[in-house]
C-alpha angles and dihedrals in degrees: 000000000000099000104134112107095024123123116284124215122250088208096089119119109194112203095161091105095046097080094250129291098289127231134305139064097098093253135291117317106244122190119212095345108137128174112256101176097269097142128255100288096041094047090049093049094047090050091047094062095059105040111143093010118105119197117244140117137285136190128207101350103144107054105119090332091289125176100033110183121252120256120295125212112247121225119238116254116271117263109279094020120130133207094202120117111275116238102203115099100239091050092047089051091052091046091052093050091048090052090053092051088051092055095046097045094041089055092047094049093046090053088064094044098258135115121240116225109214117229121228116238113216118206113200143156125230103340139353141176125255135168087263094055134266117341122211124205091225088065095062130231120330144178123228116201091194093073099013094238134136112218120208134172103199090218086078089076089062089049088054092052101042106030107023098039092234108124129163140077096261089053086057091047087053089057093054092044092051092055091047085051087062087053090053090052089051092051090049091055093249096122094051092049091048090051093049092054104035094092091061094060137087120236091258092052092045090053092048091052092047089056091054091048093052094045089052090054087051090052091049088052088053091051090054092046094050096045095043089052091052089050100043109015086217101143119105131200110297096016095108090048089054091057093045091050091050090051088051097048092055096049112125093239093051092048091050093047094048090049089057096247133120119271108254111187092187089063096051114123100170107030137255123295090255091051095048092050091044095054095043089051091047091057093043095051098040101037085202126124089206089065090062099071098128091162093066097039114112091203126035 
């Protein structure tokens, strides 16, 4: 991925030198995520992909990007955090990917007459506070709609490479784009509607809606990937395969199998490997938000 020399985002909040976020908060609010005997790492990773997102249902959310949510008050940076451009390579890479998502989604929203509010990406080590509670590095990256921030401990990329079998820079870019996809869902009003309806659903219904929510974020990540490639031509041979492999390695069925347990489709909250790859590829090939309506799709 030819990313060096591209624009970097100014929306990076670096808390890595602030000694973590401290204690408190009672943990991240997780909607619909229930232990299914996956093992410590797998459970943590599964939970990490849905922080701040509660499973529910939604109707008609993608037509012309209607129903964008009203403004949300941003939290002040944590004590010791900086908003200066990070200098280490991994952080610069993340900053560059985030800048590209800003360009693509701002263009998309403007085409429908709306403004795109850029999310802040928080870099931290170990643990940190968010409007959704205390985030832990072991739980993976997450998006919190309460403060419109993506949280990432860069050590997760090493976990991807060594423990999940998902190496490569474009696999890492997919992770960032997926979380930004949750931000797009928030701006479209999807998250609020999901929250409002989650209490009316059974566990099985909540899990099924969570799958559709996550697959939509995968599709949004694919939309970004396809459009950014058209704009920058920055993908190299094997990059797309890296993202597809990452989507496969974090499928619910693959995580359950790798943890030595039985595959239980009724417990899925993110979708199977085949589904995650399919929806990412759908977004990549179409480049159209309208093609990401997982909630109306008869077959996932």
